[in-house]
C-alpha positions in Angstrom: -78.0 68.9 59.2 -77.6 69.1 55.4 -80.5 70.0 53.1 -81.7 66.8 51.3 -83.0 68.7 48.3 -79.6 70.5 48.0 -77.8 67.1 48.1 -80.2 65.7 45.5 -79.5 68.5 43.1 -75.7 68.3 43.6 -75.0 65.8 40.7 -76.9 68.0 38.3 -74.6 70.8 39.2 -71.7 69.0 37.6 -70.7 70.8 34.3 -70.4 67.6 32.3 -70.6 63.8 32.9 -67.4 61.9 33.6 -66.3 58.3 33.0 -67.1 56.0 36.0 -64.2 54.5 37.9 -65.5 51.0 37.7 -62.4 48.9 37.1 -60.5 47.5 40.2 -57.2 45.7 40.1 -58.8 42.3 39.3 -60.8 43.7 36.4 -57.8 45.7 35.0 -55.7 42.5 35.2 -58.3 40.4 33.4 -58.6 43.1 30.8 -54.8 42.8 30.1 -54.9 39.0 30.0 -58.2 38.6 28.2 -57.2 41.0 25.4 -54.0 39.1 24.9 -55.4 35.5 24.8 -57.3 34.8 21.6 -56.8 31.9 19.3 -53.2 32.6 18.3 -51.5 30.5 21.0 -53.3 27.4 19.7 -52.3 28.1 16.1 -49.3 30.2 15.3 -46.6 27.8 16.6 -47.1 25.7 13.4 -46.0 28.6 11.2 -43.2 29.6 13.6 -41.9 26.0 13.6 -41.7 26.0 9.8 -39.7 29.2 9.9 -37.2 28.3 12.6 -37.0 24.5 12.0 -35.6 24.1 15.5 -37.2 23.2 18.9 -34.9 25.6 20.7 -35.7 28.5 18.3 -39.4 27.8 18.6 -39.1 28.4 22.4 -36.6 31.2 21.6 -39.2 33.0 19.5 -41.7 33.0 22.4 -39.0 34.0 24.9 -38.1 37.1 22.7 -41.8 37.9 22.5 -42.1 37.5 26.2 -39.2 39.7 27.0 -40.4 42.5 24.7 -44.0 42.2 26.0 -43.0 42.3 29.7 -40.4 45.1 29.3 -42.9 47.1 27.2 -45.6 46.6 29.9 -43.2 47.7 32.7 -42.3 50.8 30.7 -45.9 51.6 29.9 -46.6 51.3 33.6 -44.7 54.5 34.3 -46.6 56.4 31.6 -49.9 55.0 32.8 -49.3 56.0 36.4 -48.1 59.4 35.3 -51.0 60.1 32.9 -54.0 58.0 34.0 -56.4 59.4 31.4 -58.8 57.7 28.9 -57.0 57.0 25.6 -53.8 55.5 27.1 -51.1 55.1 24.4 -52.7 57.8 22.3 -52.2 60.3 25.2 -48.6 59.2 25.8 -47.7 59.8 22.2 -49.5 63.1 22.1 -47.8 64.4 25.3 -44.3 63.1 24.5 -43.9 63.5 20.7 -46.8 65.8 19.7 -50.5 65.6 18.5 -49.6 64.3 15.0 -48.1 61.1 16.4 -51.0 60.6 18.8 -53.4 61.0 15.9 -51.5 58.6 13.6 -51.7 56.0 16.3 -55.4 56.5 16.9 -56.1 56.6 13.1 -54.3 53.3 12.6 -55.9 51.8 15.6 -59.4 52.6 14.3 -58.8 51.8 10.7 -57.1 48.5 11.2 -55.4 47.5 14.5 -58.3 47.4 16.9 -61.2 46.9 14.5 -59.3 44.5 12.3 -58.4 42.4 15.4 -62.0 42.4 16.6 -63.2 41.3 13.2 -60.6 38.6 12.9 -61.3 37.3 16.4 -65.1 37.5 15.9 -64.9 35.5 12.6 -62.6 33.0 14.4 -65.5 32.6 16.9 -67.8 31.8 13.9 -65.3 29.4 12.5 -65.1 27.3 15.6 -68.8 27.6 16.2 -69.1 25.8 12.9 -67.6 22.7 14.6 -70.9 22.2 16.4 -73.2 23.7 13.7 -71.9 22.7 10.2 -74.2 25.2 8.5 -71.9 28.0 9.9 -69.2 28.1 7.3 -67.2 30.4 5.1 -68.6 28.5 2.1 -72.2 29.0 3.0 -73.0 32.3 1.4 -76.1 34.4 2.3 -75.1 37.2 -0.1 -71.9 36.9 -2.1 -71.3 40.4 -3.5 -68.1 39.8 -5.5 -64.6 38.3 -5.7 -62.4 41.3 -5.7 -58.9 41.1 -7.3 -56.1 42.1 -4.8 -52.5 42.7 -5.7 -50.3 40.9 -3.3 -46.8 42.3 -2.8 -44.4 39.4 -2.0 -41.1 38.5 -3.5 -43.0 38.9 -6.8 -46.2 40.8 -7.4 -49.2 38.6 -8.1 -52.9 38.9 -8.4 -55.0 37.3 -5.7 -58.7 37.3 -4.9 -60.9 38.3 -1.9 -64.5 37.3 -1.4 -66.7 40.1 -0.3 -70.2 39.4 1.1 -72.1 37.8 4.0 -71.7 34.2 4.8 -72.8 32.3 7.9 -69.3 32.3 9.4 -68.8 36.1 9.3 -72.5 36.6 10.2 -71.7 34.8 13.5 -68.8 37.2 14.0 -71.0 40.2 13.3 -73.6 39.0 15.7 -70.9 38.7 18.5 -69.6 42.2 17.7 -73.1 43.8 17.8 -74.0 41.9 21.0 -70.9 42.9 22.9 -71.0 46.4 21.6 -74.5 46.8 23.0 -73.5 45.1 26.2 -70.7 47.5 26.8 -73.0 50.5 26.3 -74.7 49.4 29.6 -71.8 50.5 31.9 -68.2 49.7 32.4 -69.0 47.3 35.2 -71.2 45.2 32.9 -68.3 44.9 30.4 -65.8 44.2 33.2 -68.0 41.4 34.7 -68.2 39.7 31.3 -64.4 40.1 30.9 -63.7 38.7 34.4 -65.8 35.5 33.8 -64.5 34.7 30.3 -60.8 35.6 31.1 -60.9 33.3 34.2 -62.4 30.6 32.0 -59.9 30.8 29.2 -56.9 31.1 31.5 -58.1 28.0 33.2 -58.5 26.2 29.9 -54.9 27.1 28.8 -53.6 26.1 32.2 -55.5 22.8 32.0 -53.8 22.2 28.6 -50.4 22.7 30.3 -51.2 20.5 33.3 -52.6 17.7 31.0 -49.5 17.9 28.9 -47.3 17.4 32.0 -49.2 14.5 33.5 -50.9 12.8 30.6 -49.4 13.9 27.3 -45.7 13.0 27.5 -44.8 11.1 24.4 -41.5 9.3 24.3 -41.2 9.6 20.5 -41.8 13.3 20.5 -39.5 13.9 23.5 -36.7 12.0 21.7 -37.3 13.8 18.4 -37.4 17.3 19.9 -35.0 17.2 22.8 -32.2 14.9 21.6 -31.3 17.5 19.0 -32.9 20.5 20.7 -30.4 23.1 19.4 -30.5 22.3 15.7 -30.6 25.3 13.4 -31.8 26.2 9.9 -30.3 29.6 9.2 -31.7 31.9 6.6 -29.9 33.1 3.5 -29.4 36.5 2.1 -30.9 37.4 -1.3 -27.7 36.4 -3.0 -27.9 33.0 -1.5 -24.8 33.5 0.7 -25.3 32.1 4.2 -25.4 34.6 7.0 -23.0 34.2 10.0 -24.4 31.9 12.7 -25.1 34.6 15.3 -26.6 37.1 12.8 -28.5 34.2 11.3 -30.1 33.1 14.6 -31.1 36.7 15.4 -32.6 37.2 11.9 -34.6 34.0 12.0 -36.0 34.9 15.5 -36.9 38.3 14.2 -38.7 36.9 11.2 -40.6 34.5 13.4 -41.9 37.3 15.6 -44.9 38.1 13.4 -47.0 35.3 14.8 -45.9 35.3 18.4 -46.0 39.1 18.8 -49.5 39.2 17.3 -50.6 36.4 19.7 -49.2 38.4 22.7 -50.4 41.8 21.5 -53.2 44.0 22.9 -51.7 44.0 26.5 -51.7 47.8 26.2 -55.5 48.0 25.9 -55.9 48.5 29.7 -54.2 51.9 29.3 -57.1 53.0 27.0 -59.5 52.6 30.0 -57.2 54.5 32.5 -59.9 57.0 33.1 -62.1 54.3 34.6 -59.5 52.4 36.7 -59.7 52.8 40.5 -56.5 54.0 42.1 -54.9 54.0 38.6 -51.4 55.2 39.8 -51.1 51.8 41.6 -53.5 49.5 39.7 -52.4 50.3 36.1 -48.7 49.4 36.5 -49.6 46.4 38.7 -52.2 45.0 36.3 -49.8 45.4 33.3 -47.0 43.5 35.1 -49.3 40.8 36.5 -51.3 40.3 33.3 -48.4 40.1 30.9 -46.3 38.0 33.2 -49.0 35.3 33.7 -49.9 35.1 30.0 -46.3 34.9 28.8 -45.6 32.2 31.3 -48.6 30.2 30.1 -47.6 30.7 26.4 -44.1 29.4 26.9 -45.3 26.5 29.0 -47.9 25.7 26.2 -45.1 25.5 23.6 -43.1 23.2 25.8 -46.2 21.0 26.1 -46.5 20.9 22.3 -42.9 19.7 22.1 -43.6 17.2 24.8 -46.6 15.7 22.9 -45.8 16.1 19.2 -42.6 16.0 17.2 -41.6 19.3 15.6 -41.1 17.8 12.1 -43.6 15.8 10.2 -45.1 14.9 6.9 -47.7 17.3 5.6 -49.5 14.5 3.8 -49.6 12.1 6.7 -52.9 10.9 8.2 -52.2 11.0 11.9 -51.5 14.0 14.2 -48.2 12.3 15.3 -46.9 11.9 11.8 -47.9 15.4 10.8 -46.1 16.9 13.8 -46.2 20.5 14.9 -45.1 22.0 11.6 -48.0 20.5 9.6 -50.8 20.3 12.1 -54.1 20.2 10.3 -55.3 23.8 9.6 -52.4 25.0 11.7 -54.3 23.9 14.9 -51.4 22.8 17.0 -53.4 22.9 20.3 -56.1 20.7 18.8 -53.4 18.2 17.5 -51.8 18.1 21.0 -55.2 17.4 22.6 -56.0 14.7 20.0 -52.8 13.0 20.7 -53.6 13.0 24.5 -57.3 12.3 24.5 -58.3 11.1 21.0 -61.5 12.0 19.2 -63.0 14.2 21.9 -60.1 16.7 21.6 -61.5 18.7 18.7 -64.7 19.5 20.5 -62.9 20.4 23.7 -60.5 22.7 21.8 -63.4 24.3 19.9 -65.1 25.1 23.2 -61.9 26.5 24.7 -61.4 28.8 21.6 -65.0 29.9 21.6 -64.6 31.0 25.2 -61.3 32.6 24.4 -62.4 34.5 21.3 -65.6 35.7 22.9 -63.7 37.1 25.9 -61.0 38.6 23.7 -63.6 40.4 21.6 -65.3 41.9 24.7 -62.0 43.3 26.0 -61.0 44.8 22.6 -64.5 46.4 22.1 -64.6 47.8 25.6 -61.1 49.3 25.5 -60.8 50.5 21.9 -63.7 52.9 22.1 -62.0 54.9 24.8 -59.2 56.0 22.4 -61.7 57.5 19.9 -63.5 59.2 22.8 -60.2 60.8 23.8 -59.4 61.8 20.2 -62.9 63.4 19.9 -62.2 65.4 23.1 -59.1 66.8 21.2 -61.3 67.5 18.2 -59.4 64.9 16.2 -62.3 62.5 15.6 -66.0 62.6 15.0 -67.5 65.1 17.6 -70.3 62.7 18.6 -67.8 60.0 19.7 -66.8 62.4 22.6 -70.2 62.1 24.2 -71.1 59.8 27.1 -74.3 57.9 27.6 -76.4 60.1 29.9 -77.3 57.2 32.2 -74.5 54.6 32.0 -71.6 57.1 31.3 -70.0 55.0 28.6 -68.7 56.3 25.2 -71.7 54.9 23.4 -71.2 56.7 20.1 -67.5 55.6 20.0 -68.6 52.0 20.7 -71.2 52.2 17.9 -68.8 53.8 15.3 -66.2 51.1 16.2 -68.8 48.4 15.8 -70.0 49.6 12.4 -66.5 49.7 10.9 -65.7 46.3 12.4 -68.8 44.8 10.8 -67.7 46.3 7.4 -64.3 44.6 7.8 -66.0 41.3 8.6 -67.9 41.6 5.3 -64.9 42.6 3.3 -62.8 39.6 4.1 -59.7 41.9 4.5 -59.2 41.7 8.3 -56.6 38.9 8.3 -54.5 40.6 5.5 -54.8 44.0 7.2 -53.6 42.6 10.5 -50.6 41.1 8.8 -49.9 44.4 7.2 -49.9 46.4 10.4 -47.7 44.1 12.6 -44.7 46.2 11.5 -46.6 49.5 12.2 -47.8 48.3 15.6 -44.1 47.7 16.6 -43.2 51.1 15.3 -45.8 52.7 17.7 -44.5 50.7 20.6 -41.0 51.9 19.8 -42.2 55.5 19.6 -44.1 55.3 22.9 -41.2 53.9 24.8 -38.9 56.5 23.2 -41.5 59.0 24.6 -40.6 57.7 28.1 -37.1 59.1 27.6 -38.5 62.3 26.2 -40.8 62.9 29.1 -38.0 62.1 31.7 -36.1 65.0 30.1 -38.9 67.5 29.3 -41.0 66.9 32.5 -38.5 65.9 35.2 -40.7 67.3 38.0 -43.9 65.4 36.9 -45.3 63.1 39.5 -44.3 59.5 38.8 -45.9 57.2 41.4 -44.2 54.2 39.6 -40.9 54.4 37.7 -40.1 51.9 35.0 -38.0 49.0 36.3 -34.6 48.8 34.7 -34.8 52.3 33.2 -32.9 53.3 31.1 -31.3 50.0 30.2 -34.3 47.7 29.7 -36.4 50.3 27.7 -33.3 51.0 25.5 -32.8 47.3 24.9 -36.5 47.0 23.9 -36.0 49.8 21.4 -32.9 48.2 19.9 -34.5 44.8 19.6 -37.8 46.1 18.2 -35.9 48.2 15.6 -33.9 45.1 14.6 -37.1 43.1 14.1 -38.7 45.9 12.0 -35.5 46.2 9.8 -35.5 42.4 9.3 -39.2 42.4 8.4 -38.5 45.2 5.9 -35.9 42.9 4.3 -37.5 39.5 4.5 -41.2 40.1 4.8 -42.0 43.2 2.7 -45.6 42.1 2.4 -45.9 42.8 6.2 -44.2 46.2 6.2 -44.9 48.6 3.3 -48.7 48.2 3.3 -48.7 49.0 7.0 -46.5 52.1 6.5 -48.8 53.3 3.8 -51.9 52.9 6.1 -50.1 55.0 8.7 -48.9 57.7 6.3 -52.3 58.1 4.8 -53.3 59.5 8.2 -51.0 62.6 7.8 -53.3 64.5 5.3 -56.3 63.4 7.3 -54.7 64.9 10.4 -53.9 68.2 8.6 -57.6 68.5 7.5 -59.0 67.5 10.9 -56.6 69.7 12.9 -57.3 72.7 10.7 -61.1 72.2 11.1 -60.7 71.9 14.9 -58.7 75.2 15.0 -61.5 76.9 13.0 -64.1 75.5 15.4 -62.1 76.6 18.4 -61.8 80.2 17.0 -65.5 80.3 16.3 
């Protein structure tokens, strides 16, 4: 028989604590879905409709987003199964293109992408909580520090303003961020349990909207207005005013419209950040990416068909009723609320507020849980604060990475910059997706003998199509939406001198 005392001391013999494999297939899939679904699907179709001015192109914009998202997920599945390590996309870029590219991704993720998204979603929670508690409002200031002038780069440079300080709306967001950060310190299984509950709830709410639209919401006027002339187009013009050719024009307008839909479908890659905690990752990571993105994209496209089934695309921005305002001019961009109001009357606003509160809370949890794992992996490479590479001695979670992420997120909540920063980095986010999928080709060439439990479906054709389409979107955004491109590039490029300083310091520490 074995010696009980020897067995008791065995865990202490381990040289260093490791992350706990606490995420099964269900939890990994809900992390994919929960990180994707926030409030965007209920809002951004209004702006997309104004840009495309066509029911067919509204659906087309979401189909393009769906294709890119699913192909991206299928491609990432190979990388995730090949390198199931904490940090996910950071690791893939580091291994395929070099440590600089991994760092630039992690730098941008911490500075803006992850923390900015958490801040925006957290404040959105506060915004919709204000429906039930009117004292929670962006106009109810607890401490208004200043209105800071901000230069906005559009077709012409103009001076805008940004309110900095603490109001009751961003205070609600900060409370959510702090609460979920603390919750996720107490073990991966605790965070996963919260994620499972809230993801199931918000997927059910979105599915209920679709089902209600099919059986209750059909509106003869909306159907006639949207589907009689379903293919009508409103092509963009070049800077000189010369009309583009029809084919190029359709592609261009779909590319411009991708800002909203891509942002609404983003964060599907977050499950790769937690790869070190996924059970049987070589199977469960690719499967969770495929299942999660597939279900969400299907719901997103179905929801937009429901919007067209319930409300006309066109409308009058000054009209009093939701039917007359249409999808384009839904009050405060809230297309989902307008659709429910048309179906159920006055109760709709409260129902949608509850749905979005559930959605944003679950989304925040998934983003907080997963983002900290990237900074943990960077710290292990001596490219981030050393303390963020430490695990909680009892719960084995990257507690310091969670805390640092939470602090910077709260600063962004106070600054009022989170929405602008997110707009700025859409272009950069797409660049990193392109680079990561290009890394798939690099690794197939440089590491042909590496174990690949799953190989990307459609390789090399589908990943190559993804790269071409994403590059086209980025080029179009450079041309037509410079306010969404150059600021994001500047944020990324600022990471180069930071990397040089940090890598030099880590070399010095290693030699010592």
